[in-house]
MIDOSE-1310 file (N, C-alpha, C; in nm, 2 decimals, decimal comma, always signed):
residues 236
mtep	-1,92/-4,23/+2,83/-1,78/-4,28/+2,80/-1,68/-4,18/+2,75; -1,74/-4,08/+2,69/-1,65/-3,97/+2,63/-1,55/-3,91/+2,73; -1,60/-3,88/+2,84/-1,51/-3,81/+2,94/-1,41/-3,87/+2,98; -1,42/-4,00/+3,03/-1,29/-4,10/+3,07/-1,19/-4,11/+2,96
ieew	-1,26/-4,14/+2,84/-1,15/-4,15/+2,72/-1,08/-4,05/+2,69; -1,12/-3,94/+2,70/-1,05/-3,80/+2,68/-0,93/-3,77/+2,78; -0,94/-3,84/+2,90/-0,84/-3,82/+2,99/-0,72/-3,93/+2,96; -0,75/-4,05/+2,90/-0,65/-4,14/+2,89/-0,53/-4,09/+2,81
pavt	-0,52/-4,02/+2,71/-0,39/-3,97/+2,65/-0,29/-3,91/+2,74; -0,33/-3,86/+2,85/-0,24/-3,81/+2,95/-0,15/-3,92/+3,00; -0,20/-4,03/+3,00/-0,13/-4,16/+3,07/-0,07/-4,25/+2,94; -0,12/-4,25/+2,83/-0,08/-4,33/+2,72/+0,02/-4,25/+2,62
vgad	+0,01/-4,12/+2,62/+0,08/-4,05/+2,51/+0,21/-4,03/+2,56; +0,31/-4,02/+2,47/+0,45/-3,99/+2,52/+0,55/-4,10/+2,48; +0,67/-4,07/+2,48/+0,77/-4,18/+2,46/+0,78/-4,27/+2,60; +0,78/-4,20/+2,71/+0,78/-4,27/+2,84/+0,66/-4,26/+2,93
prga	+0,55/-4,32/+2,90/+0,42/-4,30/+2,97/+0,45/-4,32/+3,13; +0,56/-4,39/+3,17/+0,57/-4,42/+3,30/+0,62/-4,30/+3,39; +0,65/-4,20/+3,30/+0,69/-4,07/+3,35/+0,57/-3,97/+3,40; +0,46/-4,01/+3,37/+0,32/-3,94/+3,40/+0,33/-3,91/+3,55
dpek	+0,27/-3,80/+3,57/+0,24/-3,75/+3,73/+0,15/-3,85/+3,79; +0,18/-3,93/+3,88/+0,10/-4,03/+3,95/-0,03/-3,96/+4,02; -0,01/-3,84/+4,06/-0,12/-3,77/+4,13/-0,23/-3,74/+4,02; -0,19/-3,72/+3,89/-0,30/-3,72/+3,79/-0,33/-3,83/+3,72
adpv	-0,24/-3,93/+3,70/-0,26/-4,04/+3,62/-0,32/-4,16/+3,69; -0,29/-4,18/+3,83/-0,36/-4,28/+3,90/-0,51/-4,26/+3,90; -0,57/-4,15/+3,93/-0,70/-4,15/+3,94/-0,77/-4,19/+3,78; -0,70/-4,15/+3,69/-0,75/-4,19/+3,55/-0,74/-4,34/+3,53
vlec	-0,64/-4,40/+3,57/-0,63/-4,54/+3,56/-0,73/-4,63/+3,65; -0,73/-4,58/+3,77/-0,82/-4,63/+3,87/-0,98/-4,62/+3,84; -1,01/-4,51/+3,77/-1,15/-4,50/+3,73/-1,17/-4,59/+3,60; -1,08/-4,60/+3,52/-1,10/-4,71/+3,40/-1,12/-4,84/+3,46
arml	-1,03/-4,89/+3,55/-1,03/-5,00/+3,62/-1,16/-5,03/+3,68; -1,21/-4,93/+3,75/-1,34/-4,94/+3,84/-1,44/-4,97/+3,74; -1,47/-4,90/+3,64/-1,56/-4,91/+3,54/-1,57/-5,07/+3,46; -1,44/-5,11/+3,44/-1,44/-5,24/+3,38/-1,47/-5,34/+3,49
aaep	-1,43/-5,34/+3,59/-1,45/-5,44/+3,71/-1,59/-5,42/+3,74; -1,66/-5,32/+3,74/-1,81/-5,31/+3,75/-1,89/-5,38/+3,65; -1,84/-5,40/+3,52/-1,91/-5,45/+3,40/-1,81/-5,52/+3,32; -1,74/-5,63/+3,37/-1,63/-5,68/+3,29/-1,68/-5,73/+3,17
dgeh	-1,82/-5,76/+3,15/-1,86/-5,81/+3,01/-1,97/-5,73/+2,95; -1,95/-5,60/+3,00/-2,06/-5,49/+2,96/-2,04/-5,44/+2,82; -2,12/-5,34/+2,79/-2,12/-5,28/+2,66/-1,99/-5,22/+2,61; -1,92/-5,17/+2,72/-1,79/-5,10/+2,69/-1,67/-5,19/+2,73
avll	-1,69/-5,30/+2,76/-1,58/-5,40/+2,81/-1,47/-5,39/+2,72; -1,49/-5,41/+2,58/-1,36/-5,41/+2,50/-1,29/-5,28/+2,50; -1,36/-5,18/+2,50/-1,30/-5,05/+2,49/-1,22/-5,01/+2,62; -1,29/-5,06/+2,74/-1,23/-5,02/+2,86/-1,09/-5,12/+2,87
tfgl	-1,11/-5,24/+2,82/-1,00/-5,33/+2,84/-0,88/-5,27/+2,76; -0,90/-5,22/+2,63/-0,79/-5,17/+2,57/-0,74/-5,03/+2,63; -0,83/-4,96/+2,69/-0,78/-4,85/+2,76/-0,68/-4,88/+2,85; -0,71/-4,99/+2,94/-0,60/-5,03/+3,06/-0,49/-5,09/+2,98
vnma	-0,51/-5,15/+2,87/-0,37/-5,23/+2,81/-0,29/-5,10/+2,77; -0,35/-5,00/+2,70/-0,26/-4,87/+2,66/-0,21/-4,82/+2,79; -0,27/-4,82/+2,89/-0,20/-4,76/+2,99/-0,12/-4,86/+3,07; -0,10/-4,98/+3,04/-0,02/-5,07/+3,12/+0,13/-5,03/+3,13
pyvi	+0,20/-4,96/+3,04/+0,33/-4,93/+3,05/+0,35/-4,83/+3,17; +0,26/-4,74/+3,19/+0,26/-4,66/+3,31/+0,24/-4,75/+3,42; +0,15/-4,84/+3,43/+0,12/-4,92/+3,56/+0,26/-4,99/+3,59; +0,33/-5,03/+3,48/+0,45/-5,12/+3,53/+0,55/-5,04/+3,60
grrg	+0,54/-4,91/+3,59/+0,63/-4,83/+3,67/+0,55/-4,80/+3,81; +0,45/-4,85/+3,84/+0,38/-4,82/+3,97/+0,36/-4,94/+4,05; +0,44/-5,05/+4,02/+0,44/-5,17/+4,09/+0,44/-5,16/+4,24; +0,35/-5,23/+4,30/+0,35/-5,23/+4,46/+0,26/-5,12/+4,50
dpve	+0,20/-5,03/+4,40/+0,10/-4,93/+4,45/-0,04/-4,99/+4,43; -0,13/-4,92/+4,48/-0,27/-4,98/+4,46/-0,33/-4,98/+4,31; -0,28/-4,89/+4,24/-0,32/-4,90/+4,10/-0,28/-5,03/+4,02; -0,16/-5,10/+4,07/-0,12/-5,23/+4,00/-0,22/-5,32/+4,03
ravv	-0,26/-5,36/+4,14/-0,36/-5,44/+4,19/-0,50/-5,42/+4,13; -0,55/-5,30/+4,13/-0,67/-5,27/+4,06/-0,68/-5,30/+3,91; -0,57/-5,26/+3,84/-0,56/-5,30/+3,70/-0,57/-5,43/+3,68; -0,48/-5,52/+3,73/-0,46/-5,66/+3,71/-0,59/-5,72/+3,76
dalg	-0,65/-5,69/+3,85/-0,78/-5,76/+3,89/-0,90/-5,72/+3,79; -0,90/-5,59/+3,74/-1,00/-5,57/+3,63/-0,98/-5,64/+3,51; -0,85/-5,64/+3,47/-0,82/-5,71/+3,35/-0,85/-5,86/+3,35; -0,81/-5,92/+3,46/-0,84/-6,06/+3,49/-1,00/-6,09/+3,48
aaae	-1,08/-6,01/+3,55/-1,22/-6,02/+3,55/-1,28/-6,01/+3,42; -1,23/-5,92/+3,34/-1,28/-5,89/+3,21/-1,25/-6,01/+3,13; -1,14/-6,06/+3,13/-1,09/-6,18/+3,05/-1,18/-6,30/+3,07; -1,19/-6,32/+3,21/-1,29/-6,44/+3,25/-1,43/-6,42/+3,21
amde	-1,48/-6,30/+3,22/-1,63/-6,28/+3,19/-1,65/-6,28/+3,03; -1,57/-6,21/+2,96/-1,58/-6,22/+2,81/-1,56/-6,36/+2,77; -1,45/-6,43/+2,81/-1,43/-6,58/+2,78/-1,56/-6,65/+2,80; -1,61/-6,65/+2,92/-1,73/-6,73/+2,95/-1,84/-6,71/+2,85
rlrr	-1,86/-6,58/+2,81/-1,97/-6,55/+2,72/-1,94/-6,61/+2,59; -1,81/-6,60/+2,55/-1,77/-6,63/+2,41/-1,78/-6,79/+2,40; -1,76/-6,88/+2,52/-1,77/-7,00/+2,51/-1,91/-7,06/+2,48; -2,02/-6,97/+2,52/-2,16/-7,01/+2,51/-2,21/-6,96/+2,37
apgc	-2,14/-6,86/+2,30/-2,18/-6,80/+2,18/-2,13/-6,89/+2,06; -2,19/-6,86/+1,94/-2,12/-6,92/+1,81/-1,99/-6,87/+1,80; -1,91/-6,93/+1,72/-1,77/-6,89/+1,68/-1,79/-6,76/+1,62; -1,67/-6,67/+1,62/-1,67/-6,53/+1,58/-1,65/-6,53/+1,43
ghad	-1,60/-6,63/+1,37/-1,57/-6,66/+1,22/-1,44/-6,59/+1,20; -1,35/-6,55/+1,29/-1,21/-6,51/+1,25/-1,12/-6,60/+1,26; -1,04/-6,63/+1,15/-0,94/-6,72/+1,16/-0,83/-6,70/+1,26; -0,80/-6,58/+1,29/-0,69/-6,56/+1,40/-0,73/-6,41/+1,45
hpyt	-0,66/-6,37/+1,55/-0,68/-6,24/+1,60/-0,53/-6,16/+1,64; -0,53/-6,04/+1,61/-0,40/-5,96/+1,61/-0,30/-6,01/+1,72; -0,36/-6,03/+1,85/-0,27/-6,05/+1,97/-0,18/-6,17/+1,94; -0,22/-6,26/+1,88/-0,13/-6,37/+1,84/+0,00/-6,35/+1,76
gsmk	-0,04/-6,26/+1,66/+0,07/-6,21/+1,57/+0,17/-6,13/+1,66; +0,12/-6,05/+1,75/+0,21/-5,97/+1,83/+0,29/-6,06/+1,92; +0,23/-6,16/+1,96/+0,31/-6,26/+2,04/+0,43/-6,32/+1,98; +0,39/-6,35/+1,85/+0,51/-6,41/+1,77/+0,63/-6,31/+1,74
ewdt	+0,58/-6,20/+1,76/+0,69/-6,10/+1,72/+0,75/-6,04/+1,85; +0,71/-6,08/+1,96/+0,74/-6,02/+2,08/+0,90/-6,00/+2,11; +0,94/-5,88/+2,16/+1,08/-5,86/+2,18/+1,08/-5,83/+2,33; +1,04/-5,72/+2,36/+1,03/-5,67/+2,51/+0,90/-5,64/+2,56
dasa	+0,85/-5,62/+2,68/+0,73/-5,60/+2,74/+0,68/-5,47/+2,68; +0,77/-5,35/+2,69/+0,75/-5,21/+2,66/+0,70/-5,21/+2,51; +0,80/-5,27/+2,42/+0,75/-5,24/+2,27/+0,63/-5,33/+2,24; +0,62/-5,46/+2,30/+0,51/-5,54/+2,26/+0,38/-5,49/+2,28
llda	+0,36/-5,40/+2,40/+0,23/-5,36/+2,46/+0,20/-5,25/+2,36; +0,30/-5,19/+2,29/+0,26/-5,08/+2,20/+0,19/-5,14/+2,09; +0,18/-5,27/+2,05/+0,12/-5,33/+1,93/-0,02/-5,33/+1,96; -0,08/-5,32/+2,09/-0,23/-5,33/+2,11/-0,29/-5,21/+2,04
pdaq	-0,42/-5,24/+2,00/-0,50/-5,13/+1,93/-0,52/-5,02/+2,03; -0,53/-4,91/+1,94/-0,52/-4,78/+2,04/-0,67/-4,75/+2,06; -0,70/-4,74/+2,19/-0,85/-4,71/+2,23/-0,88/-4,57/+2,20; -0,81/-4,48/+2,16/-0,84/-4,35/+2,12/-0,91/-4,34/+1,98
vplt	-0,89/-4,44/+1,90/-0,94/-4,47/+1,77/-1,09/-4,53/+1,80; -1,21/-4,47/+1,75/-1,33/-4,54/+1,76/-1,33/-4,68/+1,70; -1,40/-4,76/+1,79/-1,41/-4,90/+1,77/-1,46/-4,93/+1,63; -1,55/-4,84/+1,57/-1,61/-4,85/+1,44/-1,49/-4,84/+1,32
awde	-1,39/-4,79/+1,36/-1,28/-4,77/+1,27/-1,17/-4,90/+1,28; -1,19/-4,97/+1,37/-1,10/-5,09/+1,38/-1,12/-5,19/+1,30; -1,02/-5,29/+1,25/-1,05/-5,41/+1,18/-1,13/-5,49/+1,27; -1,22/-5,57/+1,21/-1,30/-5,65/+1,27/-1,26/-5,76/+1,37
aaac	-1,16/-5,82/+1,33/-1,09/-5,90/+1,43/-1,01/-5,83/+1,54; -0,97/-5,71/+1,53/-0,90/-5,64/+1,63/-1,01/-5,60/+1,74; -1,13/-5,56/+1,70/-1,23/-5,53/+1,78/-1,30/-5,66/+1,85; -1,27/-5,77/+1,81/-1,34/-5,88/+1,86/-1,31/-5,90/+2,00
phna	-1,41/-5,94/+2,07/-1,38/-5,98/+2,22/-1,28/-6,09/+2,25; -1,25/-6,18/+2,15/-1,15/-6,28/+2,16/-1,02/-6,19/+2,18; -1,00/-6,09/+2,08/-0,87/-6,02/+2,09/-0,86/-5,95/+2,22; -0,97/-5,89/+2,26/-0,95/-5,82/+2,39/-0,93/-5,93/+2,51
vgwa	-0,99/-6,04/+2,51/-0,95/-6,12/+2,61/-0,80/-6,17/+2,60; -0,74/-6,19/+2,49/-0,60/-6,21/+2,47/-0,51/-6,10/+2,54; -0,54/-5,98/+2,48/-0,45/-5,88/+2,53/-0,49/-5,84/+2,69; -0,60/-5,85/+2,74/-0,62/-5,84/+2,88/-0,52/-5,94/+2,96
riaa	-0,52/-6,06/+2,91/-0,44/-6,17/+2,99/-0,29/-6,12/+2,97; -0,26/-6,10/+2,85/-0,11/-6,05/+2,83/-0,08/-5,93/+2,93; -0,16/-5,82/+2,90/-0,11/-5,70/+3,00/-0,11/-5,75/+3,15; -0,21/-5,81/+3,19/-0,21/-5,84/+3,33/-0,09/-5,91/+3,37
dvil	-0,04/-6,02/+3,28/+0,06/-6,10/+3,32/+0,20/-6,01/+3,32; +0,20/-5,93/+3,23/+0,32/-5,83/+3,21/+0,33/-5,75/+3,34; +0,23/-5,70/+3,38/+0,22/-5,61/+3,50/+0,24/-5,68/+3,63; +0,19/-5,81/+3,64/+0,22/-5,89/+3,76/+0,24/-6,03/+3,71
pgsv	+0,34/-6,08/+3,67/+0,37/-6,19/+3,63/+0,30/-6,32/+3,73; +0,23/-6,42/+3,64/+0,17/-6,52/+3,71/+0,04/-6,48/+3,78; -0,03/-6,37/+3,74/-0,16/-6,32/+3,82/-0,25/-6,39/+3,73; -0,25/-6,43/+3,60/-0,34/-6,49/+3,53/-0,30/-6,62/+3,44
ggip	-0,40/-6,69/+3,41/-0,37/-6,81/+3,33/-0,41/-6,78/+3,19; -0,39/-6,90/+3,11/-0,45/-6,88/+2,97/-0,36/-6,81/+2,88; -0,24/-6,77/+2,91/-0,14/-6,72/+2,81/-0,12/-6,82/+2,70; -0,14/-6,78/+2,58/-0,11/-6,87/+2,47/+0,03/-6,92/+2,47
eiip	+0,06/-7,04/+2,44/+0,19/-7,09/+2,44/+0,25/-7,08/+2,31; +0,28/-6,95/+2,27/+0,33/-6,90/+2,16/+0,48/-6,85/+2,17; +0,57/-6,91/+2,10/+0,70/-6,87/+2,12/+0,75/-6,77/+2,01; +0,79/-6,65/+2,06/+0,83/-6,55/+1,96/+0,96/-6,60/+1,87
eshe	+0,95/-6,55/+1,75/+1,04/-6,60/+1,66/+1,20/-6,56/+1,71; +1,21/-6,46/+1,78/+1,35/-6,43/+1,82/+1,39/-6,53/+1,92; +1,31/-6,58/+2,01/+1,33/-6,66/+2,11/+1,35/-6,82/+2,05; +1,29/-6,85/+1,94/+1,30/-6,97/+1,88/+1,44/-6,97/+1,83
nsvh	+1,50/-6,86/+1,79/+1,64/-6,86/+1,73/+1,73/-6,90/+1,84; +1,69/-6,82/+1,96/+1,78/-6,83/+2,08/+1,78/-6,99/+2,15; +1,66/-7,04/+2,14/+1,64/-7,17/+2,18/+1,72/-7,28/+2,08; +1,71/-7,25/+1,95/+1,79/-7,33/+1,85/+1,94/-7,33/+1,87
slgg	+1,99/-7,20/+1,91/+2,15/-7,19/+1,91/+2,18/-7,25/+2,05; +2,11/-7,24/+2,16/+2,13/-7,31/+2,28/+2,13/-7,45/+2,28; +2,03/-7,51/+2,19/+2,02/-7,64/+2,19/+2,15/-7,69/+2,13; +2,20/-7,64/+2,02/+2,31/-7,68/+1,97/+2,43/-7,69/+2,05
vlnd	+2,45/-7,59/+2,16/+2,56/-7,59/+2,24/+2,53/-7,71/+2,35; +2,41/-7,73/+2,39/+2,39/-7,83/+2,49/+2,40/-7,96/+2,44; +2,37/-7,99/+2,31/+2,39/-8,11/+2,24/+2,53/-8,12/+2,16; +2,63/-8,04/+2,21/+2,77/-8,05/+2,15/+2,79/-8,03/+2,01
ypyg	+2,69/-7,97/+1,95/+2,71/-7,93/+1,81/+2,66/-7,78/+1,79; +2,74/-7,70/+1,85/+2,72/-7,55/+1,83/+2,70/-7,51/+1,68; +2,61/-7,42/+1,65/+2,61/-7,36/+1,52/+2,69/-7,25/+1,49; +2,75/-7,20/+1,60/+2,85/-7,11/+1,59/+2,94/-7,11/+1,71
dpyw	+3,01/-7,00/+1,74/+3,11/-6,99/+1,85/+3,02/-7,02/+1,98; +3,04/-7,11/+2,06/+2,97/-7,12/+2,18/+2,98/-7,01/+2,29; +3,10/-6,93/+2,27/+3,11/-6,83/+2,37/+3,02/-6,73/+2,33; +2,99/-6,70/+2,21/+2,89/-6,59/+2,17/+2,76/-6,64/+2,19
dlea	+2,73/-6,76/+2,17/+2,59/-6,81/+2,19/+2,55/-6,80/+2,34; +2,64/-6,84/+2,42/+2,62/-6,84/+2,57/+2,61/-6,68/+2,61; +2,69/-6,61/+2,56/+2,70/-6,47/+2,59/+2,56/-6,38/+2,56; +2,52/-6,42/+2,44/+2,41/-6,36/+2,37/+2,27/-6,42/+2,44
hatp	+2,26/-6,55/+2,46/+2,15/-6,61/+2,49/+2,12/-6,66/+2,63; +2,23/-6,69/+2,69/+2,20/-6,74/+2,84/+2,21/-6,63/+2,94; +2,13/-6,52/+2,94/+2,12/-6,41/+2,99/+2,01/-6,41/+3,12; +2,03/-6,34/+3,22/+1,93/-6,34/+3,32/+1,80/-6,34/+3,29
pgsl	+1,70/-6,40/+3,33/+1,56/-6,40/+3,28/+1,50/-6,25/+3,29; +1,56/-6,16/+3,36/+1,51/-6,02/+3,37/+1,51/-5,95/+3,25; +1,60/-5,99/+3,15/+1,62/-5,92/+3,03/+1,51/-5,97/+2,91; +1,43/-6,07/+2,96/+1,35/-6,12/+2,85/+1,20/-6,09/+2,88
sraa	+1,12/-6,08/+2,78/+0,98/-6,05/+2,82/+0,92/-6,16/+2,89; +0,82/-6,12/+2,96/+0,74/-6,24/+3,05/+0,66/-6,33/+2,95; +0,61/-6,27/+2,86/+0,53/-6,34/+2,76/+0,63/-6,45/+2,69; +0,74/-6,40/+2,65/+0,84/-6,51/+2,59/+0,88/-6,60/+2,69
laas	+0,91/-6,56/+2,82/+0,95/-6,66/+2,92/+0,84/-6,75/+2,93; +0,72/-6,72/+2,94/+0,61/-6,81/+2,96/+0,61/-6,92/+2,85; +0,63/-6,86/+2,72/+0,62/-6,97/+2,62/+0,76/-7,04/+2,61; +0,87/-6,99/+2,65/+0,99/-7,06/+2,64/+1,00/-7,17/+2,73
rist	+0,91/-7,18/+2,84/+0,92/-7,31/+2,93/+0,89/-7,44/+2,85; +0,80/-7,42/+2,75/+0,77/-7,54/+2,66/+0,88/-7,56/+2,56; +0,96/-7,47/+2,54/+1,07/-7,51/+2,43/+1,20/-7,52/+2,47; +1,23/-7,56/+2,60/+1,36/-7,57/+2,65/+1,41/-7,70/+2,58
ppkh	+1,53/-7,68/+2,53/+1,60/-7,80/+2,43/+1,61/-7,92/+2,53; +1,57/-8,02/+2,47/+1,58/-8,15/+2,53/+1,73/-8,19/+2,56; +1,74/-8,26/+2,66/+1,89/-8,30/+2,68/+1,92/-8,45/+2,63; +1,99/-8,45/+2,51/+2,01/-8,58/+2,46/+2,15/-8,64/+2,51
aphp	+2,18/-8,77/+2,49/+2,30/-8,82/+2,50/+2,41/-8,76/+2,41; +2,52/-8,73/+2,44/+2,61/-8,66/+2,36/+2,64/-8,73/+2,23; +2,65/-8,68/+2,12/+2,68/-8,73/+1,99/+2,84/-8,76/+1,99; +2,89/-8,87/+1,94/+3,03/-8,89/+1,92/+3,11/-8,77/+1,88
npar	+3,21/-8,74/+1,94/+3,29/-8,60/+1,92/+3,44/-8,65/+1,94; +3,51/-8,67/+1,83/+3,65/-8,72/+1,85/+3,73/-8,62/+1,92; +3,73/-8,50/+1,91/+3,81/-8,41/+1,99/+3,77/-8,40/+2,15; +3,64/-8,42/+2,17/+3,59/-8,42/+2,32/+3,63/-8,56/+2,36
dsga	+3,61/-8,68/+2,29/+3,64/-8,82/+2,35/+3,79/-8,84/+2,36; +3,87/-8,76/+2,29/+4,02/-8,78/+2,31/+4,07/-8,70/+2,42; +4,00/-8,60/+2,49/+4,03/-8,53/+2,59/+4,05/-8,40/+2,54; +4,07/-8,37/+2,41/+4,11/-8,24/+2,37/+3,98/-8,15/+2,37
scwp	+3,99/-8,02/+2,40/+3,89/-7,94/+2,39/+3,86/-7,89/+2,25; +3,72/-7,90/+2,19/+3,69/-7,85/+2,07/+3,62/-7,71/+2,08; +3,60/-7,67/+2,22/+3,56/-7,53/+2,25/+3,66/-7,41/+2,28; +3,62/-7,30/+2,24/+3,73/-7,20/+2,30/+3,72/-7,20/+2,45
appt	+3,82/-7,11/+2,50/+3,84/-7,10/+2,64/+3,69/-7,04/+2,70; +3,65/-7,08/+2,80/+3,50/-7,05/+2,87/+3,50/-6,90/+2,91; +3,38/-6,85/+2,87/+3,39/-6,69/+2,92/+3,40/-6,67/+3,05; +3,44/-6,55/+3,08/+3,43/-6,49/+3,21/+3,31/-6,45/+3,25
wrty	+3,23/-6,52/+3,34/+3,09/-6,50/+3,37/+3,08/-6,35/+3,45; +2,98/-6,29/+3,43/+2,95/-6,15/+3,48/+2,88/-6,19/+3,61; +2,89/-6,10/+3,72/+2,81/-6,11/+3,84/+2,69/-6,00/+3,83; +2,56/-6,05/+3,83/+2,45/-5,96/+3,82/+2,40/-5,93/+3,96
């Protein structure tokens, strides 16, 4: 395992790993995916999983290329295989695993993936919960879904705190009791889905504000507008 690990930094290190040379980076990623797919629940499954998770920002920039499908398939296979073994085994004893905390703080795909454990650090130096297969399963599914949305199931329905605030603000507008200026609430929060992280979007589907009957509003009911002039919508 030493030789493949030594090649991972060329893909994972740097401010923009997507800028790595595909001729050099693709073989490194594909070899890691091949090894994980061959033994998705093997001795090195956790390490190989995090190797691919660490390289996921690069793979995002290679959408449509063979490396994308290979990584998604390997991560999906590892998640299923490790999850199956964990269901047959006694509990791990951990109250929680780090990936759930990362989902609560999720902002964008690129920044959130950087929260995954660094595969360059020996597993023996990791926090016990971080090295747990449960944590590897969670990150495998998250990374696969970030690379190819909808490719895997089992993404935890955790709503990031920042998106809870967005839902709260939009809920006030929809129910005719905005918490602030509706113009800015809509401008800030009713943005095209492409600007939101996929993990957050998956979770937000369960947090859509319910549509209630309008509360009494004297200004609205009299025909007068209690809102500022509607914004000029942009075309995307």
